[in-house]
Phi, psi and omega in degrees: 000038174299332183303306184298327176295316178295321176298316174303312180301315176294329179289343178245021185300141184088002189255161174300322179304314179293314177299321178297317178294322180293321177295316180299316182297315186290331180269003190040065181295165179295154178301327180290321184286326177294317178302309182297313178297321177294317179298314181299321175301310180298319179299323179296322183292316184294318175304317180295319180290325175292319178301307184300318183292317176303310187290334183270340185274004175087006180097169186293320186271359185085356175234104186294339178295331178285340178284124173261178188291326178297309182304316179300318184286325178296313185297321182295314173300321180291320176303313179297317178293322177291320177300317178293317177296314183300310179297328177290341188246019177113328173051226181262359175094005182292313185302319179301321176292313176305314181297316172308312182291316181300315178302308181297323174292321179293329178273009183272000000 
């Protein structure tokens, strides 16, 4: 299943998450470190998806004009926390695929 992992990596190119994954793979990190980095990477992707959905949906109340910057910041922090919890509990399965790829790469 390398293709979905490659798609996920392409979607986040240029991010710190991608750089952390590359560093973990090149240094043959411990399985725990790989798991942490992969989970953080998945959380980053989930948070980005949530942010995109919020921005395209017209706001929480349905009227984007009612949202101020503070409300937007609070929502973004909530999205990030939710994304981290979701990724830590299995999420979308992206971390699991990344862990498998990184483990295979480390064993080469």
